[in-house]
C-alpha positions as CSV (number, residue, x, y, z in Angstrom):
1,X,95.9,-90.5,-57.2
2,X,95.0,-92.4,-60.4
3,X,91.7,-91.8,-62.2
4,X,90.7,-95.4,-61.6
5,X,91.4,-95.2,-57.9
6,X,89.6,-91.9,-57.6
7,X,86.5,-93.4,-59.3
8,X,86.5,-96.5,-57.1
9,X,86.7,-94.4,-54.0
10,X,83.9,-92.1,-55.2
11,X,81.7,-95.2,-56.0
12,X,82.3,-96.5,-52.5
13,X,81.5,-93.2,-50.9
14,X,78.2,-93.0,-52.9
15,X,77.2,-96.5,-51.8
16,X,78.0,-95.7,-48.1
17,X,76.0,-92.5,-48.4
18,X,73.1,-94.3,-50.0
19,X,73.2,-97.0,-47.3
20,X,73.3,-94.5,-44.6
21,X,70.4,-92.6,-46.0
22,X,68.3,-95.7,-46.2
23,X,69.3,-96.6,-42.6
24,X,68.3,-93.1,-41.5
25,X,64.7,-93.5,-42.8
26,X,62.7,-93.0,-39.6
27,X,59.4,-91.9,-38.2
28,X,59.2,-90.4,-34.7
29,X,55.7,-90.9,-33.1
30,X,54.4,-89.3,-29.9
31,X,51.4,-91.5,-29.0
32,X,49.0,-92.5,-26.2
33,X,50.0,-95.6,-24.3
34,X,48.6,-99.0,-25.4
35,X,46.8,-97.5,-28.4
36,X,48.4,-99.1,-31.5
37,X,49.4,-102.8,-32.0
38,X,53.1,-103.4,-32.5
39,X,52.2,-105.7,-35.4
40,X,50.8,-102.7,-37.3
41,X,54.0,-100.7,-36.8
42,X,56.0,-103.7,-38.0
43,X,53.8,-104.0,-41.1
44,X,54.4,-100.3,-41.9
45,X,58.2,-100.8,-41.5
46,X,58.2,-103.9,-43.7
47,X,56.2,-102.2,-46.4
48,X,58.2,-98.9,-46.4
49,X,61.6,-99.6,-44.9
50,X,61.0,-96.8,-42.4
51,X,62.0,-97.4,-38.8
52,X,59.3,-96.4,-36.3
53,X,60.4,-94.8,-33.0
54,X,57.6,-94.2,-30.5
55,X,57.4,-92.5,-27.2
56,X,54.1,-92.5,-25.2
57,X,52.1,-90.1,-22.9
58,X,49.1,-90.6,-20.6
59,X,47.2,-87.3,-21.1
60,X,46.7,-84.6,-23.7
61,X,48.1,-82.1,-21.2
62,X,51.3,-84.0,-20.6
63,X,51.8,-84.2,-24.4
64,X,51.3,-80.5,-24.8
65,X,53.7,-79.7,-21.9
66,X,56.4,-81.9,-23.5
67,X,56.1,-80.3,-26.9
68,X,56.2,-76.8,-25.3
69,X,59.2,-77.8,-23.3
70,X,61.3,-78.3,-26.4
71,X,60.2,-81.6,-28.0
72,X,58.6,-79.8,-31.1
73,X,61.0,-80.7,-33.9
74,X,61.8,-84.0,-32.3
75,X,58.5,-85.8,-33.3
76,X,56.8,-86.1,-36.6
77,X,53.3,-86.9,-35.5
78,X,51.2,-87.0,-32.3
79,X,47.7,-88.3,-31.5
80,X,45.8,-85.5,-29.7
81,X,42.1,-85.5,-28.8
82,X,39.7,-83.1,-30.6
83,X,40.0,-80.2,-28.2
84,X,43.8,-80.5,-28.0
85,X,44.0,-80.3,-31.8
86,X,42.4,-76.9,-31.5
87,X,44.9,-75.9,-28.9
88,X,47.9,-77.1,-30.9
89,X,46.6,-75.2,-33.9
90,X,46.1,-72.0,-31.9
91,X,49.7,-72.4,-30.6
92,X,51.1,-72.7,-34.1
93,X,52.4,-76.2,-33.4
94,X,50.9,-78.0,-36.4
95,X,52.0,-78.2,-40.1
96,X,49.5,-77.9,-42.9
97,X,49.1,-80.8,-45.4
98,X,48.5,-79.8,-49.0
99,X,45.6,-81.2,-51.0
100,X,46.6,-84.4,-52.7
101,X,49.4,-85.3,-50.3
102,X,47.3,-88.0,-48.7
103,X,46.1,-90.4,-51.4
104,X,43.7,-92.3,-49.2
105,X,41.9,-89.3,-47.6
106,X,38.8,-90.1,-49.6
107,X,38.3,-93.2,-47.4
108,X,37.2,-90.9,-44.4
109,X,33.4,-91.1,-43.8
110,X,31.6,-87.9,-44.6
111,X,30.6,-87.2,-41.0
112,X,34.3,-87.1,-40.0
113,X,35.7,-85.3,-43.0
114,X,35.2,-81.7,-41.8
115,X,35.6,-81.5,-38.0
116,X,35.2,-78.1,-36.2
117,X,38.6,-78.6,-34.6
118,X,40.4,-79.0,-38.0
119,X,38.2,-77.9,-40.9
120,X,38.9,-79.8,-44.0
121,X,41.4,-82.1,-42.2
122,X,44.2,-79.8,-43.3
123,X,46.5,-80.8,-40.4
124,X,45.1,-84.2,-39.3
125,X,43.4,-87.5,-40.0
126,X,40.8,-89.1,-37.8
127,X,42.1,-92.0,-35.7
128,X,39.7,-93.5,-33.1
129,X,36.7,-92.2,-31.3
130,X,35.0,-93.2,-28.0
131,X,33.8,-92.1,-24.6
132,X,35.3,-91.4,-21.2
133,X,33.3,-92.3,-18.1
134,X,33.9,-94.7,-15.3
135,X,33.5,-98.4,-14.5
136,X,32.2,-100.0,-11.3
137,X,32.8,-103.4,-9.8
138,X,29.2,-104.5,-9.3
139,X,30.3,-107.3,-7.0
140,X,31.3,-104.5,-4.6
141,X,28.5,-102.0,-5.3
142,X,25.2,-103.5,-6.7
143,X,23.4,-100.1,-6.8
144,X,22.7,-97.7,-9.6
145,X,26.0,-96.7,-11.2
146,X,24.7,-94.4,-13.9
147,X,25.3,-91.2,-12.0
148,X,28.3,-89.0,-11.5
149,X,27.7,-89.2,-7.8
150,X,29.6,-92.5,-7.9
151,X,32.9,-90.5,-8.3
152,X,32.1,-87.1,-6.9
153,X,29.8,-88.0,-4.0
154,X,30.2,-91.8,-3.6
155,X,28.4,-94.1,-1.2
156,X,30.3,-95.1,1.9
157,X,31.4,-98.5,0.5
158,X,33.2,-96.8,-2.4
159,X,35.0,-94.0,-0.6
160,X,38.8,-94.5,-0.8
161,X,38.4,-97.1,-3.6
162,X,38.2,-94.8,-6.7
163,X,40.9,-94.2,-9.3
164,X,40.7,-91.1,-11.4
165,X,42.5,-90.7,-14.7
166,X,45.2,-88.0,-14.7
167,X,43.5,-86.0,-17.5
168,X,42.6,-82.4,-16.7
169,X,40.3,-81.9,-19.6
170,X,38.2,-84.9,-19.1
171,X,38.0,-84.8,-15.3
172,X,37.0,-81.1,-15.3
173,X,34.4,-81.8,-18.1
174,X,32.9,-84.6,-16.1
175,X,32.9,-82.4,-13.0
176,X,31.1,-79.6,-14.9
177,X,28.4,-82.1,-16.0
178,X,28.0,-83.2,-12.4
179,X,27.5,-79.6,-11.3
180,X,25.2,-78.9,-14.2
181,X,27.3,-75.9,-15.4
182,X,28.8,-75.2,-18.8
183,X,32.5,-75.9,-19.5
184,X,34.8,-72.9,-19.7
185,X,32.4,-70.9,-17.5
186,X,33.6,-67.6,-16.2
187,X,31.1,-67.0,-13.4
188,X,33.3,-66.7,-10.3
189,X,30.8,-68.1,-7.9
190,X,30.1,-71.1,-10.0
191,X,33.9,-71.6,-10.4
192,X,34.3,-71.5,-6.7
193,X,31.5,-74.0,-6.3
194,X,33.2,-76.3,-8.8
195,X,36.5,-76.1,-7.1
196,X,34.9,-76.7,-3.7
197,X,33.1,-79.8,-5.0
198,X,36.4,-81.2,-6.4
199,X,38.2,-80.6,-3.2
200,X,35.5,-82.3,-1.2
201,X,35.6,-85.3,-3.5
202,X,39.4,-85.6,-3.6
203,X,39.7,-87.6,-0.2
204,X,37.4,-90.2,-1.7
205,X,39.9,-91.0,-4.5
206,X,42.6,-93.5,-3.9
207,X,44.7,-92.5,-6.9
208,X,45.2,-90.4,-10.0
209,X,46.5,-92.7,-12.7
210,X,45.8,-93.2,-16.4
211,X,48.3,-95.7,-17.6
212,X,47.2,-98.3,-15.0
213,X,43.5,-97.4,-15.1
214,X,42.7,-100.8,-16.5
215,X,44.9,-102.9,-14.3
216,X,43.7,-101.4,-10.9
217,X,40.1,-102.3,-11.9
218,X,40.9,-105.7,-13.3
219,X,42.9,-106.6,-10.1
220,X,40.3,-105.3,-7.7
221,X,42.7,-102.8,-6.2
222,X,39.9,-100.2,-6.7
223,X,36.1,-100.7,-7.1
224,X,35.6,-97.7,-9.3
225,X,37.7,-96.2,-12.0
226,X,37.4,-93.3,-14.4
227,X,38.3,-94.9,-17.7
228,X,38.1,-94.8,-21.5
229,X,35.5,-97.2,-23.0
230,X,37.9,-99.4,-24.8
231,X,40.1,-99.8,-21.8
232,X,37.0,-100.6,-19.7
233,X,36.1,-103.4,-22.2
234,X,39.6,-104.9,-21.7
235,X,39.3,-104.6,-17.9
236,X,35.9,-106.4,-18.0
237,X,37.5,-109.2,-19.9
238,X,39.7,-109.9,-16.9
239,X,37.0,-109.1,-14.3
240,X,33.4,-109.8,-15.6
241,X,31.7,-108.0,-12.6
242,X,32.9,-104.6,-14.0
243,X,30.3,-102.4,-15.6
244,X,30.8,-99.3,-17.6
245,X,28.6,-96.4,-16.7
246,X,26.8,-93.8,-18.9
247,X,25.8,-91.3,-16.2
248,X,22.5,-89.5,-16.6
249,X,24.3,-86.2,-16.0
250,X,26.5,-86.9,-19.0
251,X,29.8,-88.4,-20.1
252,X,32.7,-87.3,-22.4
253,X,32.8,-88.0,-26.1
254,X,36.1,-87.7,-28.0
255,X,37.8,-88.1,-31.3
256,X,41.5,-88.7,-31.4
257,X,43.4,-87.6,-34.5
258,X,46.9,-88.1,-36.0
259,X,48.4,-84.7,-36.6
260,X,51.5,-83.5,-38.5
261,X,53.6,-81.6,-36.1
262,X,55.4,-78.4,-37.1
263,X,59.1,-78.8,-37.9
264,X,58.6,-82.6,-38.3
265,X,62.1,-84.0,-39.0
266,X,60.7,-86.8,-41.2
267,X,57.7,-85.0,-42.8
268,X,57.4,-87.2,-45.9
269,X,57.5,-90.4,-43.7
270,X,54.7,-88.9,-41.5
271,X,52.5,-88.4,-44.6
272,X,53.2,-92.0,-45.7
273,X,52.1,-93.2,-42.2
274,X,48.9,-91.2,-42.3
275,X,48.1,-92.7,-45.7
276,X,48.9,-96.1,-44.3
277,X,46.4,-95.5,-41.5
278,X,43.8,-94.3,-44.0
279,X,43.6,-97.9,-45.4
280,X,40.5,-99.6,-44.0
281,X,42.4,-102.9,-43.2
282,X,45.0,-101.0,-41.2
283,X,42.8,-98.8,-39.1
284,X,40.6,-101.9,-38.4
285,X,43.7,-103.4,-36.7
286,X,43.8,-100.4,-34.4
287,X,40.1,-100.7,-33.5
288,X,40.4,-104.5,-32.9
289,X,43.4,-103.9,-30.6
290,X,42.2,-100.8,-28.7
291,X,38.4,-101.5,-28.8
292,X,37.3,-98.1,-30.1
293,X,35.4,-96.8,-33.1
294,X,37.0,-95.8,-36.4
295,X,36.1,-93.3,-39.2
296,X,36.8,-95.0,-42.5
297,X,34.5,-96.5,-45.1
298,X,35.2,-100.0,-46.0
299,X,36.7,-101.0,-42.6
300,X,33.7,-103.1,-41.5
301,X,34.7,-106.4,-43.0
302,X,38.0,-106.3,-41.1
303,X,36.5,-105.4,-37.7
304,X,36.0,-107.8,-34.9
305,X,32.2,-108.4,-34.8
306,X,32.2,-108.4,-31.0
307,X,33.1,-104.6,-31.1
308,X,29.6,-103.6,-32.1
309,X,28.1,-105.7,-29.3
310,X,30.3,-104.6,-26.4
311,X,28.2,-102.6,-23.8
312,X,31.0,-100.1,-23.4
313,X,30.6,-99.1,-27.1
314,X,26.8,-98.7,-26.9
315,X,25.7,-95.5,-25.1
316,X,22.0,-95.1,-24.6
317,X,20.1,-93.4,-27.4
318,X,19.2,-90.4,-25.1
319,X,22.6,-90.2,-23.6
320,X,24.2,-86.9,-22.8
321,X,27.7,-87.2,-24.4
322,X,29.7,-83.9,-24.6
323,X,33.1,-83.0,-26.1
324,X,35.7,-81.3,-24.0
325,X,35.9,-77.6,-24.9
326,X,39.0,-75.6,-25.5
327,X,38.7,-72.5,-23.3
328,X,40.1,-69.1,-24.0
329,X,43.5,-68.4,-22.5
330,X,42.2,-66.4,-19.5
331,X,39.6,-69.0,-18.5
332,X,42.1,-71.8,-19.1
333,X,44.5,-70.2,-16.6
334,X,41.8,-70.5,-13.9
335,X,41.1,-74.1,-14.8
336,X,44.9,-74.9,-14.8
337,X,45.2,-73.4,-11.3
338,X,42.2,-75.4,-10.1
339,X,43.7,-78.6,-11.6
340,X,47.1,-77.9,-10.0
341,X,45.5,-77.5,-6.6
342,X,43.5,-80.7,-7.1
343,X,46.7,-82.7,-7.9
344,X,48.7,-81.5,-4.9
């Protein structure tokens, strides 16, 4: 083979290799359903040339189960809630991010910069925050809705017309608030009482569904639905008689984070996406779409002004909001068994 021919073939091979490498630039996201606008993912791809591939889940527990079943090493990032970040860390499922890798980390507001579940944000960035409670169709039930009795000991007119989200952590946290007991309690008698209360309430529930929690309320298929505040705001847009409750017994607070998964196949691209979300104008697009709070300085000019006025985003000043706690392994086994029996 002549030198000229060999050189030409080598050049072609290099070009093909370079083109293939560019085409292979990907980012694999494991994300909650209906929680990021496609237009924002398109913007990221246009700016970076990185193709985004996304799968969705409907609860923290289903996300954890999928990762444990062999998906770790398939996805680059996930979006767990605060307590689940702690669990993923304890399971060794997150990668650490070195100081300086995220150029826009300084945009995080001080109150969100050092969370207990990930001190120093070494594995995550804050994404969105909000509450989990329930919404009631006041055209069906005009009484007081700000009590957990609505879902655990409902009036006759609401029995059989309640949807619960399929989220172990949040349902059991709300149940503990209803019973007036701490989360992760180990007292056997109180655990028995908690389980008995849940089993008594179960016949009053029409369904366990997270991904259609908004639709069943908006359509009137149910009159009560456990739901996230942003999802409730969207449902109210379709059905104005819906009202979001802040029960006197308490409600769930949460902060979702974007985490870097261990063995991420596209680690550099994951860091680029985190930095992209750490720009105020970008995270504001998420809040405007999902109707939740955000954690960056400088985002306010880009936010929909109606967000601050929505009743779902304004809990009472004396409200009892609590975060879901990550239990020790032995206690968690008891709660897992309780949840499994509840879902049968």
